[in-house]
C-alpha positions as CSV (number, residue, x, y, z in Angstrom):
1,M,-33.1,48.3,15.7
2,V,-35.1,46.2,18.2
3,Y,-33.6,42.9,16.9
4,I,-30.5,43.7,19.0
5,V,-32.4,42.9,22.2
6,F,-32.8,39.4,21.0
7,V,-29.4,39.0,19.3
8,N,-27.1,40.7,21.9
9,P,-28.1,38.8,25.1
10,A,-27.9,35.5,23.2
11,M,-24.5,36.3,21.9
12,L,-23.2,37.6,25.3
13,S,-24.6,34.5,27.1
14,E,-22.1,32.4,25.1
15,A,-19.4,34.3,26.9
16,G,-20.9,33.4,30.2
17,V,-22.8,36.6,30.8
18,D,-26.2,36.0,32.5
19,M,-28.7,36.2,29.7
20,G,-31.5,38.0,31.6
21,A,-29.1,40.6,33.0
22,A,-27.6,41.1,29.5
23,F,-31.1,41.7,28.1
24,V,-31.9,44.4,30.7
25,A,-28.4,45.9,30.3
26,T,-28.9,46.1,26.5
27,C,-32.2,47.9,26.8
28,I,-31.0,50.4,29.5
29,A,-27.7,51.1,27.7
30,A,-29.6,51.8,24.5
31,A,-32.1,54.1,26.3
32,I,-29.3,56.0,28.0
33,G,-27.5,56.6,24.7
34,C,-30.7,57.7,23.0
35,F,-31.7,60.1,25.7
36,I,-28.2,61.8,25.8
37,M,-28.3,62.0,22.0
38,G,-31.8,63.4,22.0
39,F,-31.7,65.8,24.9
40,W,-28.0,66.9,24.8
41,A,-27.0,66.7,21.1
42,N,-30.5,67.1,19.6
43,Y,-29.8,64.6,16.8
44,P,-32.4,62.1,15.4
45,L,-29.7,59.4,16.0
46,A,-30.5,56.2,18.0
47,L,-28.0,54.1,19.8
48,A,-27.7,50.5,21.1
49,P,-25.1,47.9,21.7
50,G,-23.5,47.3,18.3
51,M,-23.3,44.3,16.1
52,G,-19.8,43.2,15.3
53,L,-18.5,44.7,18.6
54,N,-20.6,42.2,20.5
55,A,-19.2,39.4,18.3
56,F,-15.7,40.5,19.1
57,F,-16.5,40.6,22.8
58,T,-17.8,37.0,22.8
59,Y,-15.9,35.1,20.2
60,G,-12.7,37.2,20.1
61,V,-11.9,38.3,23.6
62,V,-13.6,35.7,25.8
63,L,-13.8,32.5,23.8
64,G,-10.9,33.3,21.5
65,M,-8.3,34.8,23.8
66,G,-9.5,33.2,27.0
67,H,-10.2,36.3,29.0
68,A,-13.1,36.5,31.5
69,W,-16.2,38.4,30.5
70,Q,-15.6,40.7,33.4
71,S,-12.2,41.7,31.9
72,A,-13.9,42.2,28.5
73,L,-16.3,44.6,30.1
74,G,-13.4,46.4,31.7
75,A,-11.9,46.8,28.2
76,V,-15.2,48.2,26.9
77,F,-15.2,50.7,29.8
78,L,-11.7,51.8,29.1
79,S,-12.4,52.2,25.3
80,G,-15.4,54.3,26.2
81,C,-13.3,56.5,28.5
82,L,-10.7,56.9,25.7
83,F,-13.4,57.7,23.2
84,L,-14.8,60.4,25.5
85,L,-11.4,61.9,25.9
86,L,-10.8,61.9,22.1
87,S,-14.2,63.6,21.6
88,L,-13.6,66.2,24.3
89,F,-10.2,67.1,23.1
90,K,-11.1,66.9,19.4
91,V,-8.5,64.3,18.7
92,R,-11.1,62.2,16.9
93,E,-11.0,64.3,13.8
94,W,-7.3,63.9,13.5
95,V,-7.5,60.2,14.0
96,I,-10.2,59.8,11.4
97,Q,-8.3,61.9,8.8
98,A,-5.0,60.1,9.5
99,I,-6.4,56.6,8.7
100,P,-6.6,55.8,5.0
101,L,-10.1,55.4,3.5
102,V,-9.2,52.0,2.1
103,L,-8.5,50.7,5.6
104,K,-11.8,52.0,6.9
105,Q,-13.5,50.2,4.1
106,A,-11.5,47.1,4.8
107,I,-12.4,47.0,8.5
108,A,-16.1,47.3,7.7
109,T,-16.0,44.4,5.2
110,G,-13.8,42.3,7.5
111,I,-16.4,42.6,10.3
112,G,-19.1,41.8,7.8
113,A,-17.3,38.5,6.8
114,F,-16.8,37.8,10.5
115,L,-20.5,38.2,11.2
116,A,-21.4,36.0,8.3
117,L,-19.2,33.2,9.7
118,I,-20.8,33.6,13.1
119,A,-24.3,33.4,11.7
120,L,-23.5,30.3,9.6
121,K,-21.9,28.7,12.7
122,N,-24.7,29.5,15.1
123,A,-27.2,28.1,12.6
124,G,-25.3,24.9,12.1
125,I,-24.9,25.5,8.4
126,I,-21.1,25.5,8.8
127,V,-19.6,23.1,11.3
128,A,-16.1,22.1,12.4
129,S,-14.2,19.4,10.5
130,P,-10.9,17.7,11.6
131,A,-9.9,17.3,8.0
132,T,-10.8,20.6,6.4
133,L,-11.4,22.9,9.4
134,V,-14.9,23.6,8.3
135,Q,-17.6,21.9,6.3
136,L,-21.2,22.0,5.4
137,G,-23.5,20.9,8.3
138,D,-26.7,19.0,8.1
139,I,-28.8,21.6,6.3
140,T,-31.8,19.2,6.2
141,S,-32.2,19.5,10.0
142,A,-34.7,21.9,11.5
143,G,-32.2,24.5,12.9
144,P,-30.3,25.2,9.6
145,L,-33.5,25.1,7.6
146,L,-35.2,27.7,9.8
147,A,-32.1,29.9,9.7
148,I,-32.1,29.8,5.9
149,L,-35.9,30.6,6.0
150,S,-35.2,33.5,8.3
151,F,-32.6,35.0,5.9
152,F,-34.9,34.6,2.9
153,I,-37.8,36.2,4.7
154,I,-35.6,39.2,5.5
155,A,-34.5,39.4,1.9
156,A,-38.1,39.4,0.7
157,L,-39.4,41.9,3.2
158,M,-36.6,44.3,2.8
159,F,-36.9,44.2,-1.0
160,R,-40.5,45.4,-0.4
161,D,-39.2,48.2,1.8
162,I,-40.9,46.7,4.9
163,K,-38.8,48.4,7.7
164,S,-39.5,45.8,10.3
165,G,-38.4,42.9,8.1
166,V,-35.6,41.8,10.4
167,L,-37.8,41.7,13.5
168,L,-40.7,40.0,11.7
169,S,-38.3,37.2,10.5
170,I,-37.2,36.6,14.0
171,F,-40.8,36.4,15.3
172,L,-41.9,34.1,12.4
173,V,-39.1,31.7,12.7
174,T,-39.5,31.6,16.5
175,A,-43.2,30.9,16.0
176,C,-42.3,28.0,13.6
177,A,-39.8,26.6,16.1
178,W,-42.5,26.7,18.8
179,G,-45.0,25.1,16.6
180,L,-42.5,22.3,15.8
181,G,-41.9,21.8,19.5
182,L,-38.3,23.0,19.3
183,V,-38.7,25.8,21.9
184,E,-40.7,26.1,25.0
185,Y,-43.3,28.9,25.6
186,H,-42.1,31.2,28.4
187,G,-44.8,33.9,28.1
188,I,-44.6,37.3,26.6
189,V,-44.5,39.9,29.4
190,S,-43.1,39.7,32.9
191,A,-41.3,41.7,35.5
192,P,-37.8,42.6,34.3
193,P,-35.0,40.2,35.1
194,S,-32.4,41.3,37.7
195,V,-29.4,43.2,36.3
196,M,-27.4,42.5,39.4
197,P,-25.5,39.5,38.0
198,T,-23.6,41.9,35.6
199,M,-24.1,45.2,37.4
200,L,-20.6,46.7,38.2
201,Q,-19.0,43.3,37.5
202,L,-16.4,44.8,35.1
203,D,-12.8,44.1,35.9
204,I,-10.8,47.3,35.0
205,T,-7.6,46.1,36.6
206,S,-7.2,43.1,34.4
207,A,-8.2,45.2,31.4
208,L,-5.1,47.4,32.0
209,E,-2.8,44.4,31.4
210,L,-0.5,44.5,28.4
211,S,-2.3,41.6,26.8
212,M,-5.5,43.6,26.8
213,L,-4.2,46.7,25.1
214,S,-5.0,45.5,21.6
215,V,-8.5,44.6,22.8
216,V,-9.1,48.1,24.1
217,F,-7.8,49.5,20.9
218,A,-9.9,47.3,18.8
219,F,-13.1,48.3,20.7
220,L,-12.1,52.0,20.4
221,F,-11.0,51.8,16.8
222,V,-14.1,50.0,15.4
223,D,-16.5,52.2,17.4
224,L,-14.7,55.3,16.3
225,F,-15.2,54.7,12.6
226,D,-18.6,53.1,13.0
227,T,-20.0,56.1,14.8
228,S,-18.4,58.6,12.5
229,G,-19.8,56.9,9.4
230,T,-23.2,56.7,10.9
231,L,-23.2,60.3,11.9
232,V,-22.3,61.5,8.4
233,A,-24.9,59.3,6.8
234,V,-27.8,60.3,9.1
235,T,-27.0,64.1,9.2
236,Q,-26.7,64.2,5.4
237,K,-30.0,62.4,5.1
238,A,-31.7,64.8,7.6
239,G,-30.0,67.9,6.0
240,L,-28.5,68.8,9.3
241,A,-25.0,69.5,8.0
242,D,-24.0,73.0,6.9
243,E,-23.0,74.1,3.4
244,H,-19.4,72.9,4.1
245,G,-20.5,69.5,5.3
246,K,-19.8,70.3,8.9
247,M,-22.0,69.0,11.6
248,P,-23.2,71.2,14.5
249,R,-22.9,69.9,18.0
250,L,-20.6,67.1,16.8
251,G,-18.8,66.9,20.1
252,R,-22.1,66.4,22.0
253,A,-23.1,63.6,19.6
254,L,-19.8,61.8,20.1
255,S,-20.1,62.3,23.9
256,A,-23.4,60.5,23.8
257,D,-21.9,57.5,22.1
258,S,-19.0,57.2,24.5
259,T,-21.0,57.9,27.6
260,A,-23.5,55.2,26.7
261,T,-20.6,52.8,26.2
262,I,-19.2,53.6,29.6
263,A,-22.7,53.2,31.2
264,G,-23.3,50.0,29.3
265,S,-20.1,48.4,30.4
266,M,-21.1,49.1,34.0
267,L,-24.5,47.5,33.5
268,G,-23.1,44.5,31.7
269,T,-23.2,44.8,27.9
270,S,-20.7,45.4,25.1
271,T,-20.0,48.6,23.3
272,T,-22.9,50.9,22.6
273,T,-22.8,52.7,19.2
274,S,-24.9,54.8,16.8
275,Y,-27.2,52.8,14.4
276,I,-27.4,53.3,10.7
277,E,-31.0,52.2,11.0
278,S,-31.6,55.8,12.3
279,V,-31.8,56.7,8.6
280,S,-35.2,55.0,8.4
281,G,-36.5,57.4,11.1
282,V,-35.1,60.4,9.4
283,S,-36.6,59.3,6.0
284,V,-40.1,59.5,7.5
285,G,-39.7,62.9,9.1
286,G,-37.4,62.7,12.1
287,K,-35.3,65.9,12.3
288,T,-34.7,66.5,16.0
289,G,-33.6,64.7,19.2
290,L,-37.2,63.9,19.9
291,T,-36.8,61.0,17.5
292,A,-34.0,59.5,19.6
293,V,-35.9,60.1,22.8
294,V,-38.9,58.1,21.5
295,V,-36.6,55.2,20.6
296,G,-35.1,55.4,24.1
297,V,-38.5,55.1,25.7
298,C,-39.4,52.1,23.5
299,F,-36.1,50.4,24.6
300,L,-37.1,50.9,28.2
301,L,-40.5,49.4,27.6
302,M,-38.8,46.3,26.1
303,I,-37.4,45.3,29.5
304,F,-40.8,43.8,30.3
305,F,-40.6,41.4,27.3
306,A,-37.8,39.3,28.6
307,P,-39.7,36.0,28.3
308,L,-40.2,36.6,24.6
309,A,-36.5,37.3,24.2
310,Q,-35.6,34.1,26.0
311,M,-37.7,32.0,23.6
312,V,-35.8,33.1,20.5
313,P,-33.3,30.4,19.4
314,A,-29.9,31.1,17.9
315,Y,-31.0,30.0,14.4
316,A,-33.8,32.5,14.5
317,T,-31.4,35.4,14.9
318,A,-28.8,33.9,12.4
319,G,-30.7,35.3,9.5
320,A,-30.6,38.8,11.0
321,I,-26.8,38.6,11.7
322,L,-26.2,37.3,8.1
323,Y,-28.3,40.2,6.7
324,V,-26.2,42.8,8.7
325,A,-23.1,41.1,7.3
326,V,-24.4,41.6,3.7
327,L,-24.9,45.3,4.4
328,M,-21.4,45.6,5.7
329,L,-19.9,43.7,2.8
330,Q,-21.4,46.3,0.4
331,N,-18.4,48.5,1.2
332,L,-16.4,46.3,-1.2
333,K,-17.9,48.3,-4.1
334,F,-15.9,51.4,-3.0
335,V,-12.5,49.6,-3.2
336,N,-10.3,50.4,-6.2
337,W,-9.5,46.8,-7.2
338,D,-7.3,47.9,-10.0
339,D,-4.8,49.3,-7.5
340,M,-3.1,46.3,-6.0
341,S,-1.7,48.5,-3.1
342,D,-5.3,49.0,-2.1
343,A,-6.7,45.6,-3.1
344,I,-4.2,43.6,-1.1
345,P,-4.7,45.1,2.4
346,V,-8.5,45.0,1.9
347,S,-8.2,41.3,1.0
348,V,-6.0,40.6,4.0
349,V,-8.6,42.2,6.4
350,L,-11.5,40.5,4.6
351,L,-10.0,37.1,4.8
352,M,-8.0,37.2,8.1
353,T,-10.8,38.6,10.3
354,P,-13.1,35.6,9.9
355,L,-10.3,33.0,9.5
356,T,-8.5,34.1,12.7
357,F,-11.9,34.6,14.3
358,S,-10.7,38.0,15.6
359,I,-11.5,41.6,14.6
360,A,-8.3,42.8,16.4
361,H,-6.1,40.4,14.4
362,G,-7.8,41.3,11.2
363,I,-7.2,45.0,11.8
364,A,-3.6,44.5,12.9
365,L,-2.7,42.4,9.8
366,G,-4.5,44.9,7.5
367,F,-2.4,47.8,8.8
368,I,0.8,45.8,8.4
369,A,-0.1,44.7,4.9
370,Y,-1.1,48.2,3.9
371,T,2.3,49.7,5.0
372,V,4.4,46.9,3.5
373,V,2.6,46.9,0.1
374,K,2.7,50.7,-0.2
375,V,6.4,50.7,0.4
376,L,7.1,47.9,-2.1
377,C,4.9,49.6,-4.7
378,K,6.9,52.8,-4.2
379,K,3.9,54.6,-2.6
380,S,5.4,55.1,0.8
381,H,4.3,58.8,0.6
382,E,0.7,57.6,1.0
383,V,1.5,56.1,4.5
384,S,0.8,58.6,7.2
385,V,2.8,58.9,10.4
386,S,0.0,57.5,12.4
387,V,-0.2,54.4,10.2
388,W,3.5,53.9,10.5
389,I,3.3,54.1,14.3
390,L,0.3,51.7,14.4
391,S,1.9,49.2,12.0
392,A,5.0,49.2,14.1
393,L,3.0,48.6,17.3
394,F,1.1,45.7,15.7
395,V,4.4,44.1,14.5
396,M,5.7,44.3,18.1
397,K,2.4,42.9,19.4
398,F,2.8,39.8,17.2
399,A,6.5,39.5,17.9
400,F,6.3,39.6,21.7
401,S,2.8,38.2,22.5
């Protein structure tokens, strides 16, 4: 999981967030989430600011829609509060069940494609073109070559079941860049940077504006399903669910996620969520909250390694982002491609999320496509009331925004 302390600050800094403060906020938000999950919910489930959600924060909300990063933090705060309320009043179960499985799969793959585009863009492998929108960059230059090397290193190490493959690739490529004189040596350990540039800088008032409602919903929606899927996977692996598949202390686990998101937004980082990498801890014996607590302690220790994080160039983390994208794109194997009423909305989300450079737009267009296609294919009985309502709201959003 620790690759996030290198990737997240670098990504948020593109939105104007102070990189040192974002680094500390990432570590502390992760620790808070892990401690609550460990002590309160007693699950071996670790948390940290999530991939995909941080991309939406930077490239979707700030750079894409033109909102200030303070407003984006306000939207993260509100989504965390809503998530907490949904967890406390057990609305989350109804929401999860009301959304069709195919749309859940579509959202995961859409975010995967979005992350892939970001990774290729950050590495300089894909660049802008006035004639064709995008084109192949100069892949013979150092940055793209090192990014490609990073991805191949991860592929080789993960194939050999080396759990730290992602982290090792970041370190190896950074070392190569330093050896080639592409980055400056800043040291390894130092006093933690100040978190004050981002501490309590969130703008909740602007996040309440009508134009930000879809942003708040997107943060909430993606975190909702990401957390639920991770919880199911980890508890099944650890054998913590009962004979009916129900998870004990589920409300506490969800409260840990939402509380950490609220705390993270106040510190200065994007949405904090549960990590599927927790399965690796469970697979080697982690069964209780002590596993999460240990991870939290390790994240707190990371705040002293800020100089190391600042040395890592964008192309060194591009391979890690691309690898996460590959994992998310694996959801495509669960789609029933023989059913056009399923295949079309999945394709819409998969294509429109990266091409509009917006997770929110990808989700919205996917819901609309799902509803329209189901009606045209005489399968309107498969469209739930909640999907009808959400689709109508998305249509109104596009019509009046």
